[in-house]
C-alpha positions in Angstrom: 0.0 0.0 0.0 1.1 3.6 -0.6 0.3 6.2 2.0 0.0 9.7 0.6 -0.2 13.0 2.5 -1.9 15.4 0.1 -2.2 19.2 0.4 -4.4 20.9 -2.1 -6.6 24.0 -2.6 -10.3 24.0 -2.3 -12.3 26.6 -4.3 -15.4 25.7 -2.3 -13.7 26.5 1.0 -11.3 29.2 -0.5 -8.4 27.8 1.4 -5.6 25.2 1.5 -6.8 21.7 2.6 -5.4 18.3 3.5 -6.3 14.7 3.1 -4.5 11.4 3.6 -4.9 8.8 0.9 -4.2 5.0 0.8 -3.7 3.6 -2.6 -3.0 -0.1 -3.4 0.5 -0.7 -4.7 1.8 -3.7 -6.6 5.0 -5.0 -5.0 7.0 -8.2 -4.9 9.2 -7.7 -1.9 7.1 -6.1 0.8 7.1 -8.1 4.0 4.0 -8.5 6.2 1.4 -7.0 4.0 -0.5 -8.1 0.9 0.3 -6.5 -2.3 -2.3 -4.8 -4.6 -3.2 -6.7 -7.7 -3.0 -3.7 -10.0 -6.0 -2.0 -11.5 -6.5 0.9 -13.8 -9.1 2.3 -11.4 -9.7 1.3 -7.8 -12.9 1.4 -5.8 -12.8 4.2 -3.3 -13.9 4.6 0.3 -14.2 8.1 1.7 -13.5 7.7 5.4 -14.7 10.6 7.6 -13.4 11.8 10.9 -15.3 12.9 14.0 -15.9 16.3 15.6 -12.6 16.6 17.6 -10.3 15.1 15.0 -8.8 15.6 11.6 -7.7 13.8 8.5 -4.9 12.0 10.3 -7.0 10.3 13.0 -8.0 7.1 11.2 -4.3 6.4 10.5 -3.2 7.2 14.1 -6.0 5.5 16.0 -6.7 2.4 13.8 -4.7 0.1 11.5 -6.8 1.1 8.5 -3.9 0.8 6.1 -3.2 -2.8 7.1 -7.0 -3.6 7.1 -7.4 -2.6 3.5 -4.3 -4.3 2.2 -5.1 -6.9 -0.4 -8.6 -5.5 -1.0 -7.6 -3.3 -4.0 -9.5 -0.4 -2.3 -8.4 3.2 -2.2 -9.2 5.1 1.0 -9.6 8.9 1.1 -9.5 10.6 4.5 -10.2 14.4 4.2 -10.2 17.1 6.8 -13.5 18.9 7.5 -12.9 20.5 10.9 -16.0 20.8 13.1 -18.3 21.4 10.2 -20.6 18.4 10.4 -20.0 18.2 6.6 -22.5 21.0 6.1 -22.7 24.3 4.2 -22.5 26.3 7.5 -24.7 29.2 8.4 -21.6 31.0 9.6 -18.6 29.4 8.1 -17.3 27.3 5.2 -19.2 25.5 2.5 -18.2 22.0 3.7 -21.2 20.2 2.1 -20.3 21.6 -1.3 -16.7 20.6 -0.6 -17.3 17.0 0.5 -20.1 16.1 -1.9 -19.1 17.9 -5.1 -15.5 19.3 -5.1 -13.6 16.6 -3.3 -14.6 13.7 -5.5 -13.6 15.7 -8.6 -10.2 16.5 -7.1 -9.6 12.9 -6.0 -10.6 11.5 -9.4 -8.2 14.0 -11.1 -5.2 13.1 -8.8 -5.6 9.4 -8.1 -6.5 6.2 -10.1 -10.0 5.7 -8.6 -13.3 4.8 -10.1 -16.1 7.4 -10.3 -18.8 4.7 -10.8 -21.4 4.5 -8.2 -20.9 0.8 -7.7 -17.3 1.4 -6.7 -17.8 4.4 -4.4 -18.4 4.1 -0.7 -18.4 6.3 2.4 -18.0 5.6 6.1 -17.3 7.6 9.3 -17.5 7.8 13.0 -19.6 10.1 15.2 -19.8 13.4 13.3 -18.3 11.4 10.3 -21.1 8.8 10.7 -23.6 11.6 10.2 -21.6 12.9 7.2 -21.5 9.4 5.7 -25.2 8.8 6.0 -26.0 12.4 4.7 -23.8 11.8 1.7 -25.5 8.5 0.9 -29.0 9.7 1.5 -28.7 13.1 -0.4 -26.5 11.7 -3.2 -27.7 8.1 -3.7 -26.7 8.3 -7.3 -23.0 8.6 -6.2 -22.7 6.0 -3.4 -23.4 2.3 -3.4 -22.9 1.9 0.4 -22.4 3.9 3.5 -21.5 3.1 7.1 -22.0 5.0 10.3 -20.1 4.0 13.4 -21.5 5.6 16.6 -22.9 8.2 14.3 -24.8 11.4 15.2 -28.2 10.5 13.8 -30.4 13.1 15.4 -28.8 16.6 15.2 -31.6 18.2 17.2 -30.4 16.3 20.4 -27.1 18.1 20.2 -28.6 21.5 21.1 -29.3 20.0 24.5 -26.0 18.2 24.8 -23.5 21.0 25.1 -23.0 21.5 21.4 -25.4 24.5 21.1 -22.5 26.9 20.0 -21.4 24.6 17.2 -25.0 23.9 16.2 -25.8 27.6 15.9 -22.8 28.3 13.7 -23.5 25.3 11.5 -27.2 24.9 11.3 -28.7 28.1 12.8 -31.6 27.5 15.1 -33.4 24.2 15.8 -36.4 25.6 13.8 -34.1 26.2 10.8 -32.7 22.7 11.0 -36.0 20.9 11.3 -37.1 19.3 8.1 -34.0 20.7 6.3 -31.8 18.9 3.8 -29.5 18.2 6.8 -32.1 16.0 8.7 -31.3 12.3 8.3 -34.9 11.3 9.2 -36.3 13.5 6.4 -33.7 12.6 3.9 -34.2 8.8 4.4 -38.0 9.2 4.2 -37.8 11.2 1.0 -35.4 8.9 -0.6 -37.5 5.8 0.0 -40.6 7.6 -1.2 -38.9 8.7 -4.4 -38.2 5.2 -5.6 -34.6 6.0 -6.5 -32.0 3.3 -6.0 -31.0 3.5 -2.3 -27.5 2.7 -1.1 -26.9 -0.1 1.3 -26.4 1.1 4.9 -24.3 -0.2 7.8 -25.0 1.2 11.2 -23.2 0.3 14.4 -23.2 1.7 17.9 -21.9 0.7 21.3 -24.5 -0.2 23.9 -22.9 2.2 26.5 -22.5 5.1 24.0 -24.2 8.4 24.8 -25.6 8.3 21.2 -27.0 4.8 21.6 -30.7 5.8 22.1 -30.6 8.1 19.1 -29.1 5.3 17.0 -31.8 2.9 18.0 -34.5 5.4 17.1 -32.9 6.0 13.7 -32.4 2.2 13.2 -36.1 1.7 13.8 -37.0 4.6 11.5 -34.9 3.0 8.6 -36.4 -0.4 9.2 -39.9 1.0 9.0 -39.1 2.7 5.7 -37.7 -0.6 4.3 -34.2 0.6 3.9 -31.5 -2.0 3.1 -29.8 -1.8 6.5 -27.3 -3.9 8.3 -27.4 -3.0 12.0 -25.1 -4.3 14.7 -24.2 -3.4 18.3 -21.7 -4.5 20.9 -20.6 -3.4 24.4 -18.7 -0.1 24.0 -18.6 3.6 24.6 -17.8 6.4 22.2 -14.2 5.4 21.8 -11.6 4.0 19.4 -11.5 0.4 20.6 -15.1 0.1 19.4 -14.5 2.0 16.1 -11.3 0.1 15.3 -13.2 -3.2 15.6 -16.2 -2.1 13.7 -14.3 -0.6 10.7 -13.0 -4.1 10.1 -16.6 -5.4 9.8 -17.4 -2.5 7.5 -14.6 -3.5 5.1 -15.9 -7.1 5.1 -19.4 -5.9 4.4 -18.6 -3.5 1.5 -19.8 -4.8 -1.9 -16.3 -4.9 -3.4 
């Protein structure tokens, strides 16, 4: 595998940005890791970070490079700060960046496929919210999405010490409700539309402070008839849970 630290400019954010990228590499002498088999274009997984982290965190806290070895899968880990992957009320246009601009830049710079069947997204906490929002708002772009301990009900965060962030990102609770940032609304509208829906993977620790919200969203998705794989295990909002779950996500992806 090749590990690439990439600095680039974003027109959507009007500033320099960073992402880490893992690309399969064909090799004959590397010890302890499977080689890539060599493809003109690789399937790609966009792997999103949580609220307190950045584009380096998956590589620092998990063994994601080792986990994807031999799968012929590229992994793109972009930085999105505390944006909740949203065009902020008072801040950057992070939804435009992550949903439109970044895939174009990645395709221009790296040998990845742009086909829906080869494009996936996953994330933890804030990144789980971003992954599901990308899949539900852009189902024509993503074949599968995974949320690990994801924020599924943004409205709850106004009452959980995140009111400052929420105001900057979404405005008021009234402005957020029934907006294009509401996962409950997005999933209902997608299933009603009849458009092809991506496969969804949802996991949460049973001691996580977001567990009740995840159960409520799981039941909502099941009622809608979404193609959902749900799993839970003992765990809090921490990396030992996410490191284990991302390995299950990689096995589940329709590669």
